[in-house]
Backbone bond lengths (Angstrom), bond angles and torsions (degrees), N, CA, C in turn:
res aa  C-N    CA-C-N  psi(-1)  N-CA   C-N-CA  omega(-1)  CA-C   N-CA-C  phi
1 M - - - 1.498 - - 1.465 105.13 -
2 K 1.356 116.76 137.53 1.479 125.80 -175.73 1.433 105.00 -91.62
3 T 1.332 124.61 -12.51 1.453 120.69 -178.25 1.598 108.36 -92.33
4 F 1.260 117.40 -45.03 1.490 114.62 175.25 1.593 108.03 -122.58
5 K 1.233 120.08 133.87 1.553 122.62 -174.49 1.434 109.57 -110.80
6 N 1.236 125.71 127.65 1.372 135.37 168.31 1.585 115.95 -73.89
7 I 1.278 118.93 87.24 1.538 115.57 -172.39 1.535 108.94 -68.11
8 F 1.273 121.37 -12.58 1.460 117.71 -176.99 1.432 110.81 -93.31
9 G 1.366 119.18 16.81 1.463 116.07 176.66 1.448 121.02 -50.69
10 L 1.359 112.71 -41.12 1.435 118.93 -178.08 1.558 113.09 -84.20
11 A 1.337 115.75 -15.87 1.533 118.20 -170.83 1.363 108.66 -55.85
12 G 1.368 120.97 -40.07 1.547 126.48 -171.51 1.540 106.05 -60.06
13 L 1.326 115.46 -44.37 1.493 117.06 -177.87 1.422 112.16 -65.84
14 V 1.297 122.49 -32.66 1.475 126.17 -176.71 1.629 105.34 -73.09
15 C 1.379 110.61 -45.82 1.528 115.10 -169.53 1.518 110.39 -72.69
16 V 1.427 121.87 -11.28 1.306 113.94 175.86 1.563 120.07 -65.06
17 S 1.257 112.71 -19.24 1.507 113.00 170.99 1.520 113.38 -63.84
18 G 1.315 118.74 -18.44 1.435 119.28 176.34 1.475 112.11 -63.16
19 L 1.299 119.13 -27.26 1.417 127.70 175.20 1.527 113.76 -49.63
20 F 1.265 110.96 -31.00 1.543 118.68 -169.27 1.608 115.55 -104.98
21 I 1.361 110.36 6.18 1.335 114.19 -179.37 1.454 113.16 -102.66
22 F 1.315 117.96 -84.24 1.494 121.33 175.27 1.568 113.34 -134.38
23 A 1.348 115.40 152.23 1.497 114.71 175.22 1.394 106.57 -133.49
24 M 1.339 118.46 146.27 1.528 125.66 175.03 1.430 108.36 -74.51
25 Q 1.315 121.96 129.31 1.385 124.79 171.79 1.577 109.62 -141.93
26 K 1.434 115.14 120.26 1.420 114.70 -172.30 1.593 115.21 -78.16
27 T 1.407 114.49 -17.77 1.375 119.13 179.34 1.619 111.96 -125.79
28 P 1.317 115.88 85.18 1.566 118.49 -175.02 1.490 108.74 -66.89
29 V 1.322 119.14 151.60 1.437 119.90 171.78 1.449 106.63 -91.95
30 D 1.445 114.08 169.93 1.440 120.59 177.89 1.497 117.04 -85.88
31 K 1.292 114.94 -29.77 1.505 120.39 -171.99 1.568 107.05 -137.65
32 A 1.352 114.03 161.95 1.429 114.92 177.78 1.612 106.53 -152.86
33 P 1.181 124.72 152.71 1.454 128.88 179.31 1.382 115.52 -45.78
34 S 1.293 126.24 138.41 1.376 128.60 175.43 1.550 112.06 -78.19
35 D 1.391 115.94 169.86 1.386 116.88 179.46 1.600 112.68 -77.98
36 D 1.310 115.16 -13.26 1.465 119.44 -173.84 1.491 108.59 -85.53
37 T 1.396 115.61 -74.03 1.389 118.67 178.24 1.474 109.80 -134.28
38 L 1.347 113.25 160.64 1.471 119.34 180.00 1.436 110.92 -73.24
39 G 1.252 117.48 -9.53 1.577 121.70 -178.42 1.557 112.09 -82.10
40 K 1.263 116.50 -21.84 1.431 121.98 175.71 1.445 113.39 -99.06
41 E 1.364 119.55 156.21 1.553 124.92 -175.53 1.445 103.48 -133.30
42 K 1.371 113.87 151.60 1.471 121.22 172.56 1.449 103.34 -137.26
43 P 1.362 122.30 157.07 1.397 128.32 170.73 1.389 110.29 -70.76
44 L 1.413 112.08 143.84 1.590 118.94 174.00 1.532 106.47 -76.88
45 V 1.345 114.73 147.36 1.520 122.64 -177.18 1.460 106.30 -84.13
46 N 1.305 120.41 -20.77 1.494 120.16 179.80 1.492 112.60 -156.44
47 D 1.331 120.17 -177.03 1.393 121.86 -170.19 1.508 112.68 -104.22
48 Y 1.367 113.61 16.40 1.501 121.31 177.88 1.455 112.82 -95.88
49 N 1.350 118.20 118.79 1.466 118.94 -178.41 1.384 107.88 -142.08
50 V 1.430 116.67 154.88 1.469 123.27 174.84 1.527 105.62 -111.56
51 Y 1.297 113.33 131.23 1.518 124.68 -177.46 1.435 110.31 -117.82
52 A 1.377 118.13 146.81 1.337 125.58 172.27 1.691 109.15 -69.51
53 L 1.146 113.65 148.16 1.627 115.92 179.44 1.516 113.73 -102.72
54 E 1.361 110.84 139.14 1.519 115.67 174.15 1.505 109.51 -73.94
55 M 1.215 114.26 138.21 1.561 121.21 -179.82 1.553 103.77 -67.05
56 P 1.278 114.45 122.04 1.518 113.39 172.59 1.500 118.38 -65.58
57 E 1.305 119.69 154.21 1.411 120.66 177.55 1.517 105.08 -93.91
58 G 1.473 109.21 154.99 1.459 117.84 177.19 1.458 113.45 69.03
59 L 1.233 124.85 27.64 1.528 119.69 178.88 1.590 110.73 -71.63
60 N 1.315 112.85 128.33 1.373 120.55 -177.28 1.610 112.84 -147.46
61 F 1.368 112.26 159.36 1.415 114.14 170.01 1.506 108.66 -124.13
62 A 1.254 113.73 126.15 1.566 120.28 -175.34 1.559 110.94 51.71
63 G 1.363 113.92 39.05 1.450 115.51 178.93 1.587 114.73 80.72
64 E 1.310 115.66 -1.73 1.495 119.42 -178.08 1.544 107.34 -102.59
65 K 1.302 111.73 123.57 1.423 120.71 -170.90 1.649 117.21 -62.09
66 V 1.313 115.49 137.77 1.420 119.52 169.27 1.449 109.88 -93.75
67 P 1.314 125.67 117.36 1.441 130.68 -165.46 1.458 110.18 -84.23
68 V 1.422 123.47 62.02 1.208 125.83 176.44 1.534 123.34 -59.42
69 E 1.252 116.12 -8.29 1.514 127.01 172.15 1.616 110.29 -64.17
70 N 1.319 114.99 -26.99 1.381 124.40 171.51 1.488 111.05 -70.61
71 P 1.330 120.07 118.79 1.463 119.35 -173.91 1.622 114.16 -59.95
72 D 1.305 118.40 -34.01 1.443 118.42 174.64 1.480 111.55 -64.30
73 I 1.365 119.00 -48.65 1.457 124.46 177.01 1.494 109.75 -58.28
74 Y 1.376 120.54 -43.51 1.487 122.43 -178.27 1.529 107.04 -59.97
75 E 1.221 121.41 -43.68 1.446 122.82 -174.70 1.627 115.49 -70.22
76 R 1.295 111.56 -35.21 1.434 120.65 173.59 1.401 113.47 -68.42
77 M 1.356 113.79 -42.36 1.544 118.95 177.11 1.550 109.19 -63.10
78 D 1.321 114.30 -49.69 1.428 121.48 177.77 1.401 118.29 -46.97
79 R 1.373 112.25 -42.53 1.435 124.00 -175.66 1.611 106.54 -63.16
80 E 1.265 112.45 -51.12 1.534 113.56 -175.34 1.425 113.63 -69.98
81 L 1.413 118.26 -27.71 1.427 119.41 176.55 1.477 109.47 -70.43
82 L 1.290 118.28 -39.34 1.564 122.22 173.60 1.457 114.72 -57.24
83 V 1.386 108.72 -53.98 1.508 118.13 -173.23 1.509 107.19 -56.94
84 N 1.272 115.08 -52.25 1.585 121.60 -172.06 1.557 109.76 -73.36
85 T 1.361 121.34 -27.90 1.375 118.82 -179.58 1.480 108.93 -78.59
86 Y 1.351 121.42 -37.41 1.436 120.78 -172.52 1.389 111.55 -98.32
87 W 1.281 126.47 7.19 1.416 131.86 162.08 1.440 107.48 -88.19
88 Q 1.402 117.71 74.43 1.502 119.54 -163.64 1.517 111.14 -70.36
89 S 1.383 120.21 -45.41 1.384 114.17 -178.21 1.430 118.26 -63.19
90 N 1.410 122.46 -32.67 1.457 123.42 169.62 1.491 110.29 -68.72
91 G 1.263 118.11 -35.89 1.492 117.32 177.74 1.442 115.64 -59.95
92 L 1.350 114.71 -40.21 1.529 118.06 -178.78 1.537 110.51 -69.63
93 L 1.315 111.63 -39.69 1.444 120.20 176.57 1.627 109.73 -59.10
94 M 1.222 117.89 -39.46 1.407 124.71 179.21 1.433 107.66 -59.98
95 F 1.398 119.93 -53.05 1.494 123.51 175.99 1.416 113.91 -53.05
96 K 1.334 113.94 -49.60 1.620 117.31 -178.89 1.420 114.33 -58.55
97 R 1.335 115.53 -49.58 1.548 121.05 -177.78 1.418 113.07 -69.24
98 A 1.323 116.86 -33.63 1.534 120.25 -179.42 1.651 105.46 -66.45
99 H 1.306 114.47 -43.16 1.498 108.99 176.26 1.413 117.42 -60.20
100 K 1.262 123.20 -22.46 1.469 132.71 -174.54 1.511 107.14 -85.43
101 Y 1.290 117.37 -51.99 1.536 126.98 -168.36 1.475 118.04 -99.25
102 F 1.374 123.12 -28.04 1.408 123.20 176.41 1.501 117.02 -58.46
103 P 1.328 115.33 -38.73 1.470 119.33 167.86 1.484 122.38 -46.59
104 I 1.198 110.80 -31.12 1.536 123.80 -173.71 1.601 103.55 -86.07
105 I 1.417 114.93 -45.20 1.420 120.93 -174.84 1.416 109.10 -69.61
106 E 1.380 118.98 -52.57 1.485 125.85 -166.38 1.533 112.26 -50.55
107 P 1.372 121.56 -49.92 1.464 116.58 -175.59 1.531 113.62 -65.96
108 I 1.411 116.90 -31.16 1.428 124.67 -179.42 1.541 106.78 -64.47
109 L 1.330 115.55 -47.03 1.479 118.52 174.29 1.422 112.55 -53.52
110 K 1.338 117.16 -55.00 1.434 128.53 -175.82 1.628 112.20 -54.18
111 K 1.379 112.98 -46.17 1.334 121.09 177.61 1.492 114.90 -55.40
112 N 1.374 114.34 -46.90 1.415 125.45 -179.16 1.541 117.67 -82.35
113 G 1.382 115.69 2.10 1.403 116.92 174.50 1.613 112.04 76.67
114 V 1.272 117.42 19.79 1.459 122.54 -178.39 1.478 102.76 -102.16
115 P 1.311 115.84 137.81 1.528 124.66 -174.21 1.667 104.80 -61.07
116 D 1.333 112.08 152.07 1.469 122.87 -173.84 1.556 104.17 -68.71
117 D 1.370 117.97 -29.57 1.440 117.98 -179.17 1.493 120.68 -54.00
118 F 1.397 109.59 -23.04 1.447 112.03 -176.97 1.572 115.65 -68.31
119 K 1.347 119.40 -13.12 1.362 122.03 172.28 1.462 115.92 -56.37
120 Y 1.357 112.00 -31.48 1.453 118.01 172.25 1.475 122.91 -71.93
121 L 1.409 111.28 -25.02 1.480 119.83 163.98 1.535 112.17 -60.11
122 A 1.291 116.32 -45.84 1.372 120.43 177.68 1.677 113.48 -56.38
123 L 1.291 108.51 -39.90 1.523 120.99 179.62 1.416 112.46 -61.14
124 I 1.297 117.69 -48.34 1.401 123.41 -179.46 1.622 113.54 -75.00
125 E 1.282 114.22 -28.32 1.398 117.96 176.01 1.551 114.50 -68.14
126 S 1.301 114.20 -35.89 1.487 113.63 -173.77 1.471 115.39 -141.89
127 G 1.283 116.90 3.16 1.521 122.14 -171.00 1.445 111.97 56.69
128 L 1.393 114.75 30.34 1.502 123.24 -177.96 1.515 116.11 54.80
129 T 1.328 111.54 38.39 1.559 120.23 -179.13 1.541 104.53 -129.72
130 N 1.342 110.43 156.04 1.559 117.93 -175.08 1.527 106.08 -89.70
131 V 1.409 113.92 75.92 1.448 114.53 -177.24 1.638 106.50 -108.56
132 V 1.323 107.06 163.64 1.556 113.17 176.75 1.427 112.00 -117.32
133 S 1.269 119.08 129.36 1.478 124.06 -179.22 1.549 109.58 -79.58
134 P 1.336 117.46 166.00 1.427 125.16 -177.97 1.512 110.29 -58.39
135 A 1.339 114.20 -32.26 1.488 118.69 -179.12 1.531 110.54 -84.16
136 G 1.363 119.89 -5.13 1.534 117.75 177.23 1.449 112.18 97.41
137 A 1.423 120.69 8.86 1.394 121.86 171.35 1.636 104.72 -72.45
138 T 1.449 110.98 142.76 1.365 114.11 -168.45 1.453 113.80 -141.11
139 G 1.393 116.53 143.32 1.393 124.74 172.00 1.571 110.87 90.95
140 V 1.292 117.23 -177.21 1.470 125.22 -178.34 1.551 109.46 -53.11
141 W 1.250 116.38 -44.61 1.430 119.12 -172.83 1.583 113.56 -98.10
142 Q 1.441 115.60 8.93 1.466 121.32 174.98 1.518 114.45 48.19
143 I 1.269 113.00 58.78 1.364 128.10 174.72 1.593 118.80 -81.23
144 M 1.364 120.66 123.78 1.314 118.95 -179.02 1.589 111.40 -76.46
145 K 1.218 122.88 150.90 1.511 126.01 177.41 1.473 113.83 -45.19
146 A 1.366 116.94 -56.57 1.510 118.61 -177.38 1.579 114.60 -59.94
147 T 1.324 111.78 -39.25 1.455 118.12 178.71 1.460 112.02 -69.60
148 G 1.248 120.20 -33.66 1.451 121.22 177.04 1.593 107.30 -70.39
149 R 1.143 118.55 -46.37 1.575 118.97 175.81 1.458 114.91 -58.36
150 E 1.493 116.17 -41.49 1.368 123.84 -177.52 1.508 109.02 -61.97
151 N 1.324 120.24 -32.51 1.328 126.19 -174.99 1.634 116.21 -105.45
152 G 1.412 110.88 27.14 1.464 120.42 169.46 1.471 113.87 84.28
153 L 1.288 119.25 10.26 1.564 120.76 175.82 1.481 110.24 -81.60
154 E 1.325 120.39 137.88 1.429 123.28 163.86 1.600 114.11 -77.02
155 V 1.272 117.06 121.51 1.488 119.30 -177.32 1.490 101.29 -138.56
156 N 1.358 108.76 117.80 1.484 124.60 173.86 1.474 113.98 -161.31
157 D 1.255 121.93 -174.66 1.412 122.68 -178.71 1.480 112.02 -73.50
158 N 1.268 121.66 -23.57 1.567 130.64 179.11 1.475 112.01 -87.00
159 V 1.305 115.85 -40.00 1.539 119.30 -175.54 1.584 105.05 -142.71
160 D 1.299 108.56 130.14 1.538 111.80 173.64 1.553 109.05 -136.46
161 E 1.319 115.81 95.53 1.363 120.19 -175.38 1.569 117.55 -76.05
162 R 1.257 120.58 14.51 1.314 129.34 165.14 1.544 111.66 -69.84
163 Y 1.242 113.26 -32.60 1.413 122.90 175.20 1.657 115.89 -76.58
164 N 1.320 111.88 -6.05 1.533 116.42 177.24 1.582 107.53 -85.71
165 L 1.125 119.60 104.73 1.543 121.49 -177.19 1.467 116.35 -48.81
166 E 1.467 114.47 -44.93 1.451 115.17 -178.46 1.604 114.18 -70.52
167 M 1.326 114.96 -34.94 1.444 119.19 177.61 1.469 112.08 -70.61
168 A 1.455 113.43 -39.27 1.478 113.47 -175.41 1.569 109.74 -74.32
169 T 1.381 117.71 -32.53 1.327 116.99 170.52 1.557 120.22 -60.08
170 E 1.225 116.49 -32.79 1.512 127.85 174.60 1.525 103.90 -60.16
171 V 1.362 116.15 -50.64 1.600 120.94 -177.66 1.589 107.73 -68.92
172 A 1.229 116.19 -39.18 1.548 110.08 173.95 1.487 116.07 -62.64
173 C 1.427 115.57 -37.55 1.382 118.15 177.46 1.573 113.09 -59.61
174 D 1.310 115.64 -45.34 1.451 118.88 179.62 1.447 114.74 -63.32
175 Y 1.319 118.56 -29.40 1.444 126.83 -177.16 1.642 105.19 -73.92
176 L 1.359 111.25 -47.69 1.433 116.16 -177.19 1.564 116.99 -64.50
177 K 1.326 109.86 -41.60 1.539 118.56 175.23 1.499 110.71 -62.22
178 N 1.182 121.33 -35.35 1.374 128.41 -177.95 1.596 108.30 -74.41
179 A 1.339 117.53 -44.36 1.441 124.09 169.95 1.478 114.70 -57.70
180 K 1.402 118.16 -44.07 1.413 120.48 178.50 1.605 111.28 -62.90
181 E 1.331 116.63 -40.55 1.473 120.24 -179.26 1.481 107.15 -67.13
182 N 1.267 125.37 -37.87 1.471 128.98 179.55 1.464 115.23 -70.89
183 L 1.452 114.49 -46.56 1.403 116.75 -175.47 1.540 120.73 -101.09
184 G 1.268 114.94 -15.65 1.418 122.84 167.87 1.664 117.68 103.89
185 T 1.432 114.50 -24.99 1.518 114.10 177.95 1.499 109.15 -127.77
186 W 1.283 120.05 164.45 1.373 120.37 174.05 1.494 110.29 -77.37
187 T 1.329 118.17 -23.07 1.466 118.99 174.52 1.456 115.50 -61.59
188 L 1.381 115.26 -45.58 1.474 125.20 177.19 1.605 109.63 -70.72
189 A 1.308 116.49 -32.03 1.421 119.04 171.19 1.454 116.27 -60.20
190 A 1.313 114.01 -45.63 1.512 119.20 174.84 1.430 108.38 -64.59
191 A 1.262 127.13 -44.99 1.447 126.13 179.93 1.466 110.92 -61.84
192 A 1.254 121.11 -32.75 1.471 125.99 176.74 1.514 112.24 -71.84
193 Y 1.410 116.52 -22.73 1.431 116.95 168.90 1.450 117.54 -61.02
194 N 1.394 111.64 -28.91 1.508 116.52 175.26 1.479 112.73 -100.62
195 A 1.268 125.63 -25.39 1.523 122.33 -175.33 1.561 107.39 -116.02
196 G 1.277 120.45 -8.02 1.540 119.67 177.13 1.469 107.34 93.44
197 N 1.363 117.05 147.59 1.378 127.43 172.55 1.571 113.18 -52.68
198 A 1.322 112.86 -52.55 1.546 116.50 -178.85 1.464 109.29 -65.66
199 G 1.358 115.87 -38.53 1.628 111.90 -179.86 1.438 113.54 -66.48
200 V 1.214 118.81 -41.24 1.523 118.95 179.07 1.527 110.39 -67.09
201 S 1.320 111.72 -41.87 1.556 113.60 -177.11 1.531 109.04 -62.47
202 R 1.335 115.89 -40.85 1.432 119.50 -176.33 1.538 110.72 -69.68
203 R 1.282 127.17 -29.22 1.397 127.86 -176.63 1.562 107.25 -84.09
204 L 1.345 116.29 -36.11 1.630 117.24 170.69 1.581 107.10 -57.19
205 R 1.281 115.73 -50.69 1.584 118.70 -175.36 1.529 106.94 -63.31
206 E 1.405 121.04 -46.32 1.425 117.40 -173.11 1.564 113.90 -70.18
207 Q 1.341 114.30 -31.37 1.409 117.98 -176.42 1.659 111.88 -98.69
208 D 1.322 108.98 1.82 1.559 116.55 171.30 1.585 108.49 54.62
209 V 1.273 116.91 46.05 1.475 120.07 173.83 1.553 108.30 -133.03
210 K 1.273 118.21 170.98 1.515 126.92 -169.82 1.495 118.15 -113.82
211 G 1.345 114.63 -24.07 1.362 120.22 176.32 1.416 126.05 -121.47
212 Y 1.330 117.41 161.72 1.628 120.52 -174.47 1.502 107.56 -59.41
213 Y 1.232 121.77 -42.05 1.502 126.06 -168.95 1.518 107.44 -75.00
214 D 1.273 124.75 -8.43 1.418 125.04 178.28 1.590 112.68 -107.67
215 L 1.313 112.91 0.62 1.415 119.45 175.95 1.548 113.62 -88.52
216 L 1.361 112.65 145.24 1.422 121.76 170.15 1.439 105.77 -95.15
217 L 1.373 118.63 120.53 1.438 121.29 -170.83 1.545 105.81 -133.59
218 G 1.352 115.22 167.98 1.426 121.28 -179.91 1.655 105.39 -75.21
219 E 1.376 115.80 175.09 1.387 121.38 -168.46 1.599 113.74 -60.00
220 E 1.262 113.98 -39.90 1.426 121.20 -170.71 1.596 106.09 -73.91
221 T 1.322 119.20 -57.57 1.373 119.76 -174.22 1.584 108.06 -76.54
222 G 1.228 119.47 -24.02 1.433 123.44 172.34 1.504 118.09 -61.09
223 R 1.390 112.55 -32.15 1.493 123.12 175.03 1.500 116.07 -91.32
224 Y 1.320 114.79 -13.98 1.406 120.32 -160.59 1.585 106.78 -60.63
225 M 1.390 117.47 -58.79 1.627 116.60 -179.98 1.469 113.11 -55.50
226 F 1.383 117.48 -38.04 1.515 123.74 -168.97 1.593 99.67 -63.84
227 R 1.305 119.61 -50.40 1.418 126.21 179.55 1.578 112.42 -51.07
228 I 1.320 118.01 -48.00 1.394 126.96 -177.37 1.475 106.73 -64.96
229 V 1.372 121.95 -49.62 1.338 125.32 -172.41 1.700 106.48 -69.16
230 A 1.354 112.87 -38.59 1.578 115.18 -176.80 1.659 107.12 -64.48
231 V 1.470 112.14 -40.81 1.520 109.02 -179.66 1.555 111.61 -68.58
232 K 1.427 113.61 -37.27 1.520 112.85 177.88 1.531 108.01 -55.87
233 E 1.272 117.68 -52.25 1.582 123.59 -176.54 1.548 110.32 -53.58
234 I 1.334 114.72 -49.42 1.486 116.20 -177.93 1.473 112.40 -70.08
235 L 1.191 123.75 -44.86 1.385 125.44 -176.13 1.645 112.59 -69.32
236 S 1.362 111.16 -22.85 1.390 119.47 175.13 1.486 114.14 -80.21
237 N 1.399 120.09 -18.75 1.280 125.57 -177.58 1.526 112.79 -143.30
238 P 1.426 116.49 74.76 1.426 118.62 -172.82 1.510 111.67 -64.36
239 D 1.341 116.99 -42.70 1.481 122.36 -171.29 1.618 109.70 -64.23
240 K 1.298 113.42 -33.92 1.452 121.78 -173.36 1.506 105.26 -66.69
241 Y 1.349 118.12 -36.54 1.485 123.65 -172.59 1.556 112.20 -104.87
242 G 1.401 113.63 19.56 1.410 115.98 171.00 1.559 120.87 77.94
243 F 1.404 117.35 15.59 1.332 123.29 -177.93 1.536 109.32 -95.05
244 N 1.366 114.19 116.82 1.421 115.20 -173.50 1.640 110.27 -116.71
245 F 1.170 120.33 120.68 1.550 128.12 -179.99 1.446 113.21 -157.66
246 N 1.343 115.00 157.90 1.488 119.18 171.41 1.456 111.55 -105.68
247 K 1.241 122.70 157.40 1.442 127.74 -174.22 1.583 106.58 -55.70
248 S 1.187 116.56 -30.98 1.514 117.66 179.90 1.566 111.48 -74.51
249 D 1.278 117.54 -8.09 1.441 119.22 176.98 1.580 109.98 -88.34
250 L 1.390 118.02 -14.48 1.453 121.69 -179.52 1.532 109.29 -79.71
251 Y 1.341 112.20 158.43 1.431 122.52 178.38 1.537 107.64 -81.69
252 N 1.385 118.35 150.62 1.374 123.62 176.04 1.456 115.73 -128.73
253 D 1.322 120.70 141.71 1.360 120.47 179.83 1.517 111.28 -78.48
254 V 1.271 113.74 133.93 1.622 118.09 -179.60 1.551 102.51 -77.23
255 P 1.339 109.11 134.67 1.474 113.74 173.75 1.473 115.23 -71.81
256 T 1.413 117.42 144.41 1.378 119.52 -172.79 1.581 105.93 -136.94
257 Y 1.361 109.46 168.06 1.475 117.39 173.96 1.687 104.38 -128.17
258 K 1.238 114.87 154.54 1.439 117.69 179.06 1.506 120.98 -98.75
259 V 1.238 119.50 130.69 1.401 126.99 -177.21 1.531 108.68 -107.14
260 K 1.338 120.97 121.23 1.463 129.12 -170.41 1.564 102.94 -82.70
261 V 1.248 118.28 131.65 1.517 123.22 171.45 1.467 107.51 -130.51
262 D 1.282 118.33 128.63 1.476 122.15 171.41 1.641 116.18 -130.13
263 T 1.362 107.43 27.47 1.472 119.15 174.76 1.438 107.83 -130.18
264 A 1.378 111.75 177.17 1.664 116.64 173.32 1.433 103.42 -73.44
265 V 1.342 115.01 159.31 1.335 128.72 168.73 1.494 112.42 -124.82
266 T 1.271 115.34 111.64 1.541 117.30 -167.29 1.527 114.09 -79.87
267 D 1.329 113.80 -26.35 1.501 120.28 -174.62 1.549 107.42 -149.47
268 F 1.361 113.80 105.09 1.455 116.04 176.90 1.556 116.28 -74.63
269 S 1.245 114.33 -17.80 1.493 113.83 171.92 1.481 110.88 -67.40
270 Q 1.295 120.15 -45.99 1.369 122.60 173.65 1.459 116.26 -64.97
271 F 1.337 115.60 -33.54 1.488 124.05 179.60 1.592 102.64 -63.83
272 A 1.372 117.40 -44.71 1.400 118.19 -168.96 1.546 109.08 -67.99
273 K 1.313 117.38 -35.09 1.493 122.14 -177.06 1.399 109.16 -60.53
274 R 1.315 123.71 -33.56 1.350 126.56 177.25 1.516 121.06 -55.33
275 F 1.442 110.72 -25.24 1.376 122.15 179.19 1.545 113.27 -109.13
276 G 1.416 120.96 15.18 1.331 126.91 174.45 1.580 115.00 77.43
277 I 1.341 110.82 17.61 1.557 110.72 178.86 1.494 104.77 -130.19
278 N 1.365 116.29 179.53 1.506 120.29 179.40 1.455 105.49 -113.50
279 Y 1.419 114.13 175.01 1.357 129.22 -173.29 1.673 108.87 -54.17
280 K 1.209 112.41 -49.24 1.556 122.67 179.51 1.487 108.52 -48.09
281 I 1.346 118.23 -56.46 1.358 125.28 -174.25 1.681 113.19 -62.48
282 L 1.359 109.28 -42.60 1.349 118.13 173.28 1.488 111.46 -52.08
283 K 1.331 115.00 -54.46 1.506 120.70 179.24 1.528 111.78 -62.25
284 L 1.258 120.16 -34.84 1.445 122.84 173.11 1.468 116.00 -48.30
285 H 1.311 109.68 -46.86 1.518 119.47 -177.21 1.515 115.06 -94.41
286 N 1.343 116.80 -3.34 1.416 120.72 177.38 1.478 111.78 -145.23
287 P 1.465 115.84 64.04 1.374 116.44 -173.61 1.590 115.16 -67.62
288 W 1.307 113.94 -12.05 1.421 120.60 177.80 1.515 114.44 -67.47
289 L 1.300 116.01 -20.69 1.466 123.05 175.87 1.570 105.51 -81.09
290 R 1.372 116.04 100.82 1.501 120.63 -167.14 1.481 114.72 -86.29
291 E 1.344 122.84 -14.37 1.410 129.44 176.80 1.476 116.22 -132.28
292 P 1.331 115.68 159.72 1.456 123.04 -170.64 1.520 112.69 -62.08
293 H 1.292 115.94 -2.12 1.562 122.22 -174.35 1.560 108.68 -141.89
294 L 1.332 119.57 161.25 1.465 117.58 169.38 1.493 105.78 -121.03
295 N 1.291 111.58 130.84 1.529 125.42 -178.28 1.625 108.36 -69.75
296 N 1.255 115.00 -65.21 1.424 122.26 177.38 1.515 117.21 46.62
297 K 1.340 113.54 50.31 1.501 116.82 179.85 1.414 112.20 -68.30
298 S 1.383 121.57 -21.42 1.387 123.44 -174.41 1.607 113.37 -86.89
299 R 1.462 115.41 -2.05 1.357 123.58 -178.54 1.657 108.80 64.66
300 K 1.273 117.87 41.11 1.450 118.28 -178.93 1.492 111.32 -83.52
301 L 1.343 115.33 147.61 1.476 120.71 -176.62 1.575 107.69 -88.61
302 Y 1.511 107.09 120.06 1.360 115.28 -175.22 1.686 103.76 -115.46
303 K 1.283 112.79 152.25 1.564 114.60 174.08 1.469 109.16 -127.30
304 I 1.321 109.95 116.24 1.396 126.22 -173.01 1.510 114.53 -97.29
305 D 1.284 119.22 122.23 1.482 120.09 -175.49 1.549 110.33 -80.33
306 I 1.371 114.06 122.57 1.444 121.07 173.24 1.520 112.00 -111.11
307 P 1.331 119.86 122.15 1.490 116.96 176.18 1.430 117.80 -61.85
308 K 1.260 117.04 142.53 1.482 120.84 -179.06 1.518 113.26 -68.94
309 E 1.330 112.84 149.68 1.418 118.15 -169.25 1.653 114.55 -56.50
310 G 1.320 118.05 143.08 1.537 118.36 172.72 1.511 111.46 104.78
311 Y 1.382 118.55 -14.52 1.474 116.53 179.21 1.453 117.73 -88.93
312 Y 1.180 114.68 -12.64 1.573 117.57 177.27 1.497 111.93 -132.91
313 S 1.265 110.89 140.58 1.479 117.74 174.00 1.410 106.06 -104.37
314 T 1.410 119.22 114.32 1.500 119.74 -176.79 1.478 112.26 -123.47
315 K 1.304 113.55 158.88 1.471 119.17 -175.47 1.456 110.01 -129.40
316 P 1.287 122.68 142.42 1.393 129.86 -176.35 1.520 109.46 -54.50
């Protein structure tokens, strides 16, 4: 899709190598089949093993069934479950970041009538980080410059509101609702986030089918929904997939309050000091401020997030 670009399209190919390194297993076995015959046994040299996964029952996206009874669908779903289970470092980061950012995304999805499952789309798009794709898609929701501007976001060298998670989530909701109206299902709407409304519509028409799982698609869009469903399944069942952590291990969002600014700001370093923080912390909470100053010739009203007192120890 030219509108939104999934920069993690190749990540799955890279992380498959993780399948052959180590896997977490809470209950190791004592013996395993030898290389010669299944009749002989030899002790394992360590407690790290890679196991096949059972296909979960009832897999769905936004209440729409994943037809794993189809052999092709079964294999594609199995691949993404394996890849995302045994890429352990990335998996733990997903849990940690989801705990921090899902509480921001979830109420915006709910307010807009978009199913909660779309938070997993944001996760596979960017890993819940403010990354920039080679095509220029930007932020957690990977929004292209033209799309951001078309949907009311300010995008320039001084201010880029694609980096504002709340505002970008609103734009993503608008796109997804429009795609659902055009294509008929939330699954196709999610696919359109990757391949575009026109691209998905054209393929449905050319192949004379009605659903995502009946389409022959390219590598990236063809894996897209399976990635989302796999991540949803794993994050919903951490123990089942061998992810062990305490709540204290997860990341937390620092509470903030908003400061309204309708003038230019000549020096954000000095601005930050007024609130007991430094420029780095100001930028952490306001990545949409792209330069050390705010031009604001139009006297637009901006809302700048300031962390509440006591969460950072800063030095002059």
